[in-house]
C-alpha positions as CSV (number, residue, x, y, z in Angstrom):
1,M,154.9,114.5,132.3
2,S,158.5,115.7,133.0
3,N,159.9,113.3,130.3
4,S,157.7,115.0,127.8
5,F,159.1,118.4,128.9
6,C,162.7,117.1,128.3
7,S,161.8,115.5,124.9
8,I,160.2,118.7,123.6
9,K,162.9,120.9,125.1
10,N,165.7,118.9,123.7
11,M,164.2,118.8,120.3
12,G,165.2,122.5,119.7
13,L,162.4,122.8,117.1
14,W,162.7,126.5,116.7
15,K,166.6,126.8,116.5
16,N,166.5,126.5,112.7
17,K,164.5,125.2,109.9
18,E,166.5,122.0,109.5
19,R,166.4,121.0,113.1
20,R,162.6,121.7,113.2
21,E,162.1,119.4,110.2
22,E,164.2,116.8,112.0
23,G,161.9,117.0,115.1
24,N,158.6,117.2,113.2
25,G,158.0,113.5,113.5
26,L,158.2,113.5,117.3
27,F,156.3,116.8,117.7
28,Y,153.4,115.7,115.6
29,T,153.1,112.2,116.9
30,L,153.3,113.0,120.7
31,P,150.0,111.8,122.4
32,V,150.3,114.8,124.7
33,G,149.1,118.1,123.4
34,V,151.7,120.8,123.0
35,V,151.0,124.5,122.4
36,Y,153.7,127.3,122.0
37,Y,152.9,130.9,123.2
38,D,154.8,134.1,122.5
39,P,155.2,136.7,125.3
40,E,151.9,138.4,124.3
41,G,150.0,135.2,124.8
42,N,149.5,134.4,121.1
43,V,149.7,130.8,119.8
44,L,152.8,130.1,117.8
45,D,152.2,126.5,117.0
46,A,150.4,123.4,118.3
47,N,150.6,119.8,117.6
48,P,147.7,117.6,116.4
49,A,147.1,116.2,119.9
50,A,146.5,119.7,121.1
51,E,144.1,120.4,118.2
52,R,142.2,117.2,119.0
53,I,142.1,117.8,122.8
54,L,141.0,121.4,122.4
55,G,138.7,120.8,119.4
56,I,140.1,123.5,117.2
57,G,142.5,123.7,114.3
58,I,146.0,125.3,114.3
59,D,144.9,128.2,112.1
60,D,142.0,129.1,114.5
61,L,144.3,128.8,117.4
62,K,146.8,131.2,116.0
63,K,144.2,133.9,115.2
64,G,142.1,133.3,118.3
65,D,141.8,135.8,121.1
66,N,143.2,134.2,124.2
67,R,141.7,136.9,126.4
68,G,138.1,136.6,125.1
69,K,135.2,134.5,126.1
70,K,136.1,132.0,123.4
71,W,139.0,131.0,125.6
72,Q,137.1,131.1,128.9
73,V,139.0,128.8,131.4
74,F,137.8,127.6,134.8
75,A,139.7,126.7,137.9
76,E,139.0,123.3,139.5
77,D,136.6,124.9,142.0
78,G,134.5,126.2,139.1
79,S,135.6,129.9,139.3
80,D,136.8,131.8,136.2
81,L,140.6,131.7,135.7
82,P,141.7,135.2,134.5
83,F,144.1,135.4,131.6
84,E,147.0,136.7,133.8
85,K,146.7,133.8,136.2
86,R,146.9,131.0,133.6
87,P,150.0,128.8,133.7
88,S,151.5,130.2,130.5
89,R,151.3,133.8,131.8
90,I,152.7,132.9,135.2
91,A,155.6,131.0,133.5
92,F,156.4,134.1,131.4
93,K,156.4,136.4,134.4
94,S,158.2,134.2,136.8
95,G,160.6,132.4,134.4
96,K,159.8,129.2,136.2
97,P,157.8,126.1,135.1
98,V,154.2,125.8,136.4
99,T,153.3,122.2,136.7
100,N,150.2,120.1,137.2
101,T,147.6,122.8,137.0
102,V,144.0,121.6,136.5
103,V,141.7,123.8,134.5
104,G,138.3,123.4,132.8
105,F,137.0,124.7,129.5
106,F,134.2,124.0,127.0
107,H,135.4,121.9,124.1
108,F,135.1,123.9,120.9
109,R,133.4,121.2,118.9
110,S,131.3,119.2,121.4
111,K,130.6,122.2,123.6
112,E,131.1,119.9,126.6
113,L,133.0,120.8,129.8
114,R,136.5,119.2,129.7
115,W,139.2,119.1,132.3
116,L,142.9,119.5,131.4
117,N,146.2,119.0,133.2
118,L,148.6,121.8,132.1
119,N,152.3,122.2,132.5
120,A,153.9,125.5,131.3
121,V,157.7,125.6,130.7
122,P,159.5,128.8,129.7
123,E,162.4,128.8,127.2
124,F,165.3,131.3,127.1
125,H,167.8,132.5,124.5
126,S,171.4,131.9,125.6
127,G,172.6,134.4,128.1
128,E,169.1,135.9,128.7
129,N,166.9,135.6,131.8
130,K,163.6,136.6,130.2
131,P,161.8,133.8,128.3
132,F,161.1,134.3,124.7
133,R,158.4,131.7,124.6
134,V,156.5,129.1,126.7
135,Y,155.3,125.8,125.7
136,V,152.3,124.2,127.5
137,T,151.7,120.4,127.6
138,I,148.0,119.5,127.6
139,A,146.5,116.2,128.9
140,D,142.7,115.5,129.0
141,I,142.0,114.3,132.5
142,T,138.2,114.8,132.3
143,G,137.5,111.2,133.4
144,D,139.8,111.5,136.4
145,V,138.4,114.9,137.6
146,L,134.8,113.7,137.2
147,S,135.6,110.5,139.2
148,R,137.2,112.6,141.8
149,Q,134.3,115.0,142.0
150,K,131.8,112.1,142.3
151,L,133.9,110.6,145.0
152,K,134.0,113.9,146.9
153,K,130.2,114.2,146.5
154,R,129.6,110.7,147.7
155,E,131.9,111.4,150.7
156,A,130.0,114.7,151.4
157,D,126.6,113.0,151.0
158,Y,127.6,110.2,153.3
159,K,129.0,112.6,155.9
160,D,125.8,114.7,155.6
161,L,123.6,111.6,156.0
162,V,125.5,110.5,159.0
163,E,125.6,113.9,160.6
164,N,121.9,114.6,160.0
165,M,120.4,111.1,160.6
166,Y,117.9,110.9,163.5
167,S,119.6,108.0,165.1
168,G,122.7,108.4,167.2
169,M,125.7,106.6,165.6
170,V,128.9,105.4,167.3
171,I,131.9,103.4,166.0
172,V,133.9,101.5,168.6
173,Q,137.4,100.1,168.2
174,D,139.5,98.6,171.1
175,G,136.7,99.6,173.4
176,K,137.1,103.3,172.5
177,I,134.7,105.6,170.6
178,S,136.5,106.4,167.3
179,F,133.5,108.2,165.8
180,A,130.3,109.8,167.1
181,N,127.7,111.7,165.0
182,K,125.9,114.9,165.8
183,A,122.6,113.2,166.7
184,L,124.4,111.2,169.5
185,S,125.9,114.4,170.8
186,V,122.5,116.1,170.9
187,K,120.8,113.1,172.6
188,T,123.5,112.7,175.3
189,G,124.5,116.3,175.8
190,F,128.2,115.5,175.3
191,S,130.2,117.2,172.5
192,I,131.7,115.1,169.8
193,E,135.1,116.0,171.1
194,E,134.2,114.7,174.5
195,L,132.8,111.5,173.2
196,E,135.6,110.5,170.7
197,G,138.5,108.7,172.3
198,T,136.7,107.7,175.5
199,D,135.6,104.3,176.9
200,F,132.3,103.4,175.4
201,I,131.2,101.2,178.4
202,G,131.7,104.2,180.7
203,Y,128.6,106.0,179.4
204,F,126.2,103.2,180.5
205,A,124.4,103.2,183.8
206,A,126.3,101.3,186.5
207,E,123.8,98.5,186.6
208,E,124.0,98.0,182.8
209,R,127.8,98.1,182.3
210,E,128.6,94.4,183.1
211,R,125.9,93.2,180.7
212,V,127.0,95.4,177.9
213,R,130.7,94.6,178.4
214,D,129.8,90.9,178.3
215,F,128.0,91.5,175.0
216,Y,131.0,93.3,173.6
217,V,133.6,90.7,174.6
218,K,131.5,87.8,173.3
219,R,130.8,89.7,170.0
220,L,134.6,90.1,169.5
221,A,135.1,86.4,170.2
222,G,132.5,85.5,167.6
223,I,129.9,84.2,170.1
224,D,126.3,85.0,169.3
225,V,124.8,87.8,171.3
226,P,121.7,90.0,170.7
227,D,122.1,92.5,167.9
228,N,119.2,94.5,169.3
229,Y,118.8,95.4,173.0
230,V,117.6,98.2,175.3
231,S,119.9,99.8,177.9
232,R,120.4,103.0,179.8
233,I,122.9,105.8,179.0
234,V,123.9,108.5,181.5
235,D,123.8,111.9,179.8
236,S,125.9,115.0,180.5
237,K,123.5,116.1,183.3
238,G,123.6,112.7,185.0
239,R,120.2,111.6,183.9
240,E,119.6,108.0,182.9
241,I,118.0,107.7,179.4
242,W,116.8,104.5,177.8
243,F,118.2,103.8,174.3
244,D,117.4,101.1,171.7
245,F,120.7,99.7,170.4
246,R,121.1,98.0,167.0
247,V,124.7,96.7,166.7
248,K,126.7,95.5,163.7
249,M,130.2,93.9,163.7
250,F,132.7,94.5,160.8
251,D,136.4,94.7,160.0
252,Y,137.9,98.2,159.4
253,D,141.7,98.8,158.8
254,G,142.3,95.2,159.9
255,K,140.6,95.7,163.3
256,P,137.3,94.3,164.6
257,T,135.0,97.3,164.7
258,V,131.5,97.7,166.3
259,L,129.0,100.1,164.8
260,A,125.9,100.9,166.9
261,L,122.8,102.9,166.0
262,M,121.2,104.4,169.1
263,N,117.5,105.7,169.3
264,D,116.1,107.4,172.3
265,V,113.2,105.2,173.6
266,D,113.1,106.7,177.1
267,A,109.5,107.9,176.8
268,E,108.3,104.5,175.5
269,V,110.1,102.5,178.1
270,R,109.0,104.6,181.0
271,F,105.4,104.6,179.7
272,E,105.5,100.8,179.5
273,Q,106.8,100.7,183.0
274,M,104.0,103.0,184.2
275,L,101.5,100.8,182.4
276,R,102.8,97.7,184.1
277,A,103.0,99.4,187.5
278,S,99.4,100.7,187.2
279,E,97.9,97.5,185.7
280,S,96.4,96.5,189.0
281,R,95.0,100.0,189.6
282,F,93.3,100.0,186.2
283,R,92.0,96.6,186.8
284,S,90.4,97.8,190.0
285,L,88.9,100.8,188.2
286,F,87.5,98.5,185.5
287,E,85.8,96.3,188.1
288,E,84.6,99.1,190.3
289,A,83.4,101.5,187.6
290,P,79.8,102.8,188.1
291,I,79.0,101.9,184.5
292,G,79.0,98.7,182.5
293,I,82.2,98.0,180.6
294,A,83.0,95.3,178.1
295,L,86.0,94.5,175.9
296,V,84.8,92.7,172.8
297,D,86.5,91.2,169.7
298,N,85.9,92.0,166.1
299,N,82.9,89.7,166.0
300,G,81.2,91.4,168.9
301,K,82.0,88.6,171.4
302,P,82.9,89.8,174.9
303,L,86.4,89.1,176.1
304,E,86.1,90.8,179.5
305,V,83.2,92.3,181.3
306,N,82.9,94.1,184.7
307,G,80.4,93.6,187.5
308,Q,78.3,96.6,186.6
309,L,77.5,95.2,183.1
310,C,76.5,91.9,184.7
311,E,74.1,93.8,187.1
312,F,72.7,95.8,184.2
313,T,71.9,92.8,182.0
314,G,71.1,90.3,184.8
315,Y,73.7,87.8,183.4
316,S,76.7,86.5,185.2
317,C,80.2,87.1,184.0
318,S,80.6,83.6,182.7
319,E,77.3,83.8,180.9
320,L,78.1,87.1,179.1
321,L,81.5,85.7,177.9
322,R,79.6,82.9,176.1
323,M,77.3,85.4,174.3
324,S,77.7,88.2,171.7
325,F,76.3,91.7,172.1
326,A,73.5,90.8,169.7
327,D,72.2,88.2,172.2
328,F,71.2,90.8,174.7
329,T,70.3,93.7,172.4
330,H,66.7,94.4,171.4
331,P,66.0,93.0,167.9
332,D,64.8,96.4,166.6
333,D,68.2,98.0,167.6
334,I,70.6,95.3,166.4
335,G,70.8,96.5,162.8
336,H,71.9,100.1,163.5
337,D,74.3,98.9,166.3
338,R,75.9,96.4,164.0
339,E,76.3,99.0,161.2
340,L,78.1,101.4,163.5
341,F,80.2,98.6,164.9
342,H,81.4,97.6,161.4
343,E,82.1,101.3,160.5
344,L,84.3,101.5,163.6
345,L,86.3,98.4,162.6
346,E,86.7,99.7,159.0
347,G,88.2,102.9,160.2
348,K,85.3,105.1,159.0
349,R,84.8,106.5,162.5
350,D,86.9,106.6,165.7
351,Q,84.0,106.0,168.1
352,Y,80.2,106.1,168.2
353,K,77.5,106.7,170.8
354,L,74.1,105.1,170.6
355,L,71.0,105.0,172.9
356,K,69.6,101.6,172.5
357,R,67.4,98.9,174.2
358,Y,68.9,95.9,176.0
359,I,67.0,92.7,176.9
360,H,67.5,91.9,180.6
361,K,67.8,88.2,181.5
362,D,64.3,88.4,183.1
363,G,62.9,89.5,179.7
364,S,62.4,93.2,180.6
365,V,63.6,96.0,178.3
366,K,66.2,98.4,179.6
367,W,67.6,101.5,178.0
368,G,71.3,102.1,177.9
369,E,73.6,104.7,176.3
370,L,76.5,102.8,174.6
371,K,79.8,104.5,173.9
372,A,82.1,102.3,171.8
373,S,85.7,103.0,170.6
374,L,88.7,101.1,169.2
375,F,91.3,99.7,171.7
376,Y,94.7,98.1,171.0
377,D,96.3,95.8,173.5
378,E,100.0,95.5,174.2
379,N,100.4,93.0,171.4
380,G,98.8,95.4,168.8
381,N,95.6,93.3,168.6
382,R,92.5,95.4,167.9
383,H,89.4,95.2,170.1
384,V,86.4,97.4,170.8
385,I,85.7,98.7,174.3
386,G,82.1,99.5,175.1
387,M,80.8,101.5,178.0
388,V,77.1,101.2,178.9
389,E,75.3,103.6,181.2
390,D,71.8,102.9,182.4
391,R,69.3,105.4,180.9
392,T,66.1,103.5,181.6
393,E,64.6,106.0,184.1
394,E,65.6,109.0,182.0
395,V,63.9,107.5,178.9
396,K,60.7,106.8,180.8
397,T,60.7,110.4,182.1
398,H,61.3,111.7,178.6
399,E,58.5,109.7,177.2
400,A,56.2,111.0,179.9
401,L,57.2,114.6,179.2
402,K,56.7,114.0,175.4
403,I,53.1,112.8,176.1
404,A,52.5,115.8,178.3
405,R,54.0,118.1,175.6
406,D,51.8,116.6,172.9
407,K,48.7,117.1,175.0
408,A,49.7,120.7,175.7
409,N,50.3,121.3,171.9
410,E,46.9,119.8,171.1
411,S,45.3,121.9,173.8
412,S,47.0,125.0,172.4
413,R,45.9,124.1,168.8
414,L,42.3,123.7,169.9
415,K,42.5,127.0,171.8
416,S,43.9,128.8,168.8
417,A,41.2,127.2,166.5
418,F,38.5,128.3,169.0
419,L,39.8,131.8,169.2
420,A,40.1,132.1,165.5
421,S,36.5,130.8,165.0
422,I,34.9,132.9,167.7
423,S,36.8,136.0,166.6
424,H,35.6,135.5,163.0
425,E,32.0,135.0,164.2
426,L,32.1,138.2,166.3
427,R,33.5,140.4,163.5
428,S,30.5,140.2,161.2
429,P,27.9,141.6,163.7
430,L,30.3,144.1,165.0
431,N,31.0,145.4,161.5
432,A,27.3,146.0,161.1
433,V,27.1,147.8,164.5
434,L,30.0,150.0,163.5
435,G,28.6,150.7,160.0
436,F,25.1,151.7,161.1
437,S,26.4,153.7,164.1
438,D,28.6,155.7,161.7
439,I,25.6,156.2,159.3
440,I,23.4,157.4,162.2
441,K,26.1,159.8,163.4
442,A,26.4,161.2,159.9
443,T,22.6,161.6,159.1
444,A,20.9,162.2,162.5
445,D,19.7,165.7,163.2
446,D,19.4,165.2,167.0
447,D,22.6,166.0,168.9
448,D,21.8,163.3,171.5
449,I,21.3,160.7,168.9
450,R,24.6,161.7,167.2
451,Q,26.4,161.5,170.6
452,Y,24.8,158.1,171.4
453,S,25.8,156.8,168.0
454,H,29.3,158.0,168.5
455,M,29.5,156.2,171.9
456,I,28.2,153.1,170.2
457,Y,30.8,153.4,167.4
458,E,33.7,154.1,169.9
459,A,32.8,151.1,172.1
460,G,32.3,148.8,169.0
461,F,35.7,150.0,167.6
462,K,37.5,149.0,170.8
463,V,35.8,145.6,170.8
464,M,36.8,145.2,167.1
465,T,40.4,146.1,168.0
466,I,40.5,143.5,170.7
467,I,38.9,140.9,168.4
468,D,41.6,141.7,165.7
469,D,44.3,141.2,168.3
470,I,42.9,137.9,169.4
471,L,42.6,136.7,165.8
472,E,46.2,137.7,165.1
473,L,47.3,135.9,168.3
474,A,45.4,132.7,167.3
475,M,47.0,132.8,163.8
476,S,50.5,133.3,165.1
477,D,50.1,130.5,167.7
478,H,48.6,128.1,165.2
479,G,51.7,127.8,163.1
480,K,54.8,129.6,161.7
481,I,54.3,133.0,160.0
482,R,54.2,132.4,156.2
483,L,55.8,135.1,154.0
484,R,55.0,135.9,150.4
485,P,57.5,138.4,149.1
486,E,56.9,140.4,146.0
487,E,58.3,143.6,144.5
488,Y,56.8,146.9,145.6
489,N,57.4,150.6,145.2
490,V,58.3,152.3,148.5
491,G,56.4,155.5,147.6
492,A,53.2,153.6,146.9
493,L,53.5,151.6,150.2
494,F,54.2,154.8,152.1
495,D,51.1,156.5,150.7
496,E,48.9,153.6,151.7
497,F,50.3,153.8,155.3
498,F,49.6,157.5,155.4
499,H,46.1,157.0,154.1
500,Q,45.6,154.5,156.9
501,L,46.9,157.1,159.4
502,S,44.1,159.5,158.3
503,E,41.5,156.7,158.6
504,V,42.6,155.8,162.1
505,I,42.6,159.5,163.3
506,Y,39.1,159.7,161.9
507,K,37.9,156.5,163.6
508,Y,39.3,157.7,166.9
509,D,37.5,161.1,166.3
510,K,40.7,163.1,166.7
511,E,40.7,165.1,163.4
512,E,40.5,168.4,165.4
513,M,43.2,167.4,168.0
514,V,45.8,165.4,166.2
515,E,47.8,166.6,163.2
516,E,49.0,164.0,160.7
517,R,52.5,164.4,159.2
518,S,54.8,162.6,156.8
519,T,58.5,162.6,155.9
520,I,60.1,160.7,153.0
521,G,62.7,161.7,150.5
522,D,62.1,161.6,146.7
523,E,64.9,159.1,146.1
524,L,63.2,156.6,148.5
525,R,59.9,157.0,146.8
526,E,61.4,155.6,143.6
527,K,63.2,152.7,145.3
528,A,61.8,149.1,144.8
529,I,61.8,146.5,147.6
530,I,61.0,142.8,147.8
531,A,58.8,142.3,150.8
532,D,55.5,140.8,152.1
533,K,53.2,143.8,151.8
534,S,50.5,142.3,154.0
535,K,52.9,141.7,156.9
536,I,54.4,145.2,156.7
537,Y,50.9,146.7,156.5
538,Q,49.9,144.6,159.6
539,V,52.8,145.9,161.6
540,M,52.5,149.5,160.5
541,V,48.7,149.7,161.1
542,N,49.3,148.4,164.6
543,L,51.9,151.0,165.3
544,I,49.7,153.8,163.8
545,K,46.7,152.7,166.0
546,N,48.9,152.8,169.1
547,A,50.3,156.2,168.2
548,V,46.8,157.7,167.6
549,K,45.3,155.9,170.7
550,F,47.9,157.3,173.1
551,T,48.0,160.9,171.6
552,D,45.2,163.2,172.6
553,T,46.8,166.4,171.2
554,G,49.7,167.2,169.0
555,F,50.8,165.1,166.0
556,V,51.4,161.7,164.6
557,E,54.2,161.5,162.0
558,L,54.8,158.8,159.5
559,G,58.3,158.6,158.0
560,C,60.8,156.6,156.0
561,F,64.6,156.4,155.7
562,Q,67.4,154.1,154.7
563,P,69.8,153.2,157.6
564,A,72.0,150.9,155.6
565,E,72.5,149.8,152.0
566,E,70.6,146.5,152.5
567,S,67.7,147.7,154.7
568,I,64.9,150.3,154.9
569,S,63.0,151.7,157.9
570,F,59.5,153.0,158.5
571,Y,58.7,154.9,161.7
572,V,55.7,156.3,163.5
573,R,56.4,159.2,165.8
574,D,53.8,160.8,168.1
575,S,53.6,163.5,170.8
576,G,51.6,161.2,173.1
577,I,52.0,160.1,176.7
578,G,55.3,158.3,176.1
579,I,56.8,155.2,177.7
580,A,59.1,154.9,180.8
581,E,62.6,153.5,180.2
582,D,62.0,150.4,182.4
583,Q,58.8,149.6,180.4
584,K,60.3,149.6,176.9
585,E,60.8,145.8,176.9
586,V,57.6,144.9,178.8
587,I,55.4,146.4,176.1
588,F,56.6,143.7,173.6
589,D,55.5,140.8,175.9
590,F,52.1,139.1,175.3
591,F,49.3,140.4,177.5
592,R,51.5,143.1,179.1
593,Q,51.0,146.9,179.0
594,A,53.2,149.7,180.3
595,D,52.6,150.5,183.9
596,G,50.7,153.7,184.5
597,Q,48.4,153.4,181.4
598,D,44.7,154.1,182.0
599,H,43.3,150.7,180.8
600,A,39.7,151.9,181.1
601,K,40.6,154.9,178.8
602,Y,42.8,153.3,176.3
603,G,41.6,149.7,176.3
604,G,43.4,146.8,174.6
605,I,44.7,143.5,176.0
606,G,48.4,143.9,175.3
607,I,49.2,141.6,172.4
608,G,49.4,144.0,169.4
609,L,53.1,145.0,169.9
610,A,54.1,141.4,170.8
611,I,52.6,140.1,167.5
612,S,54.2,143.0,165.6
613,K,57.6,142.2,167.0
614,R,57.1,138.5,166.1
615,V,56.1,139.4,162.5
616,A,59.0,141.8,162.1
617,R,61.6,139.2,163.2
618,A,60.0,136.7,160.8
619,M,60.9,139.1,158.0
620,N,64.5,139.2,159.3
621,G,63.8,142.7,160.7
622,D,63.0,144.3,164.1
623,I,61.1,146.9,165.9
624,T,62.8,149.4,168.1
625,V,61.3,152.1,170.4
626,D,62.6,155.5,171.6
627,S,60.4,157.4,174.0
628,I,60.4,160.2,176.6
629,P,57.5,160.1,179.1
630,G,55.1,163.0,178.6
631,K,56.7,164.0,175.3
632,G,56.1,161.2,172.9
633,T,57.3,157.9,171.3
634,T,58.9,156.7,168.1
635,F,58.5,153.1,166.9
636,T,60.8,152.1,164.0
637,L,60.3,149.0,161.8
638,T,63.5,148.0,160.0
639,I,63.4,145.3,157.3
640,P,65.7,144.0,154.5
641,I,65.3,145.5,151.1
642,R,65.2,142.0,149.6
643,L,63.3,139.3,151.6
644,D,63.7,135.7,150.7
645,A,60.5,133.5,151.0
646,K,60.4,131.3,154.1
647,T,57.8,129.8,156.4
């Protein structure tokens, strides 16, 4: 490039018109671009090579704004190069040439990034030390820069790959470590500075050094030695770690060089050592296990069996090894067992458990619980290991219990059917007794007759209550509670319950002693719910009867409220005898009543609340009780506003 400087400088193109014309041929035919700048940075002239390299004509160059974005120039690192730091400006300020400056710019025509090599040379008038112009030579070196950038990227990528690879990497020349990567430093605990320049053999365990040195010497001599071996390295803390070595020999800078990739296999080697050391112990466990164990191939043929399996099947070890599992499996269980076995081999399941029947050598049937799973031996061969535990006695006991349970269920069904039948047969004559006693009481003139008819009605009503309870018990025991939800108006339901309260107070002849009350908001009266009316009615009537029965004076109040957005509650509150705290759970058990009740006075057999609780829970609801002995009780039925049908 310096020759170009001399040629252009010696041309003296701007001394006078004649001399410029003489030099025009050289100026315009130079393969190197040349651009002349005045002190303000304006372009005075440019040759065709410069126009071609820059992609812009001389006229546009002369009127272009060198400070604007149109002339944006980049340094080689990609940063913007300000106007005042460009070679032409530096040459003007310093009065010295600026050589071999690499800059980038976007070609005006192709709009592609191009890289240029610039040399700026100042020119002076005779006797002056301040340049009057600067000429810049321009050479397109895009190809060279891109090649250099690619090379740098490859070197960076290679370095990044080596530094971040999982395997430790070491390069050895003349027995010394010339290079070690980060992974090796991490695995051994030595810094890279500590590793490089040291004797490679010195890092091996003492027992391993002679073998590895022999490999190294023979490899340098061209004698075949293993390219892959396992050996121990002593780390920075003095611990011996097993590494897998993969070694490659090559020539670098005229020297034989060894490259080794090192992977930590300490856990695997030590595990294999443990397996080998404990093989006899596992063999002993296999033989002495309290359950039958067999190792079978992919066709179900036993490869190994233990003594317990021989005892379970009645066959000797040699006999079992000549059979397949299908040979001593009950014919009815072979199909399902084989299906699960194939799913195991196909990877559809990791293991399976199956209770199946085995045919003993003497022809008897034995039950065993089989647990099968995949097993891989040290060579990677796939087998199935099966463990069989004798379940014969348990199955026999289970069958006996099943027979006993079926008999008990049948007995319960017959009992329920009998209770339902007898209860139904008793209701008809009792209804007649109650009806006629009520008529006699209402029409007789004689006080004694009215009193006797009342006693007959009261006794018959108690018997009818007991029969109703027995019938409900029989129906609930006979099968699941069936629900038939429909949409109902809360206000209409509440009015029916209140009417029933009046009827019950009348039937217990307590109109003069017990006041009937009701509490419900207007907004609840208009609400619609989806429920089984008959089941709600059944529960509420039971609660109302209990409240009236155990209240001699005072009141019985029926109420309704909404405890949550998705539920509604009906309650029955009374001023009766109350329930002790420790009896609140007892009253919901079948055939249980609270302690302290006068059974002769109040009657009942203790199943009404138990059935009501069962019905409430069948509706996804519940019954709660709040009571103070001597002051009264409140039973609350809470159910969902929307009930889905179920049985």
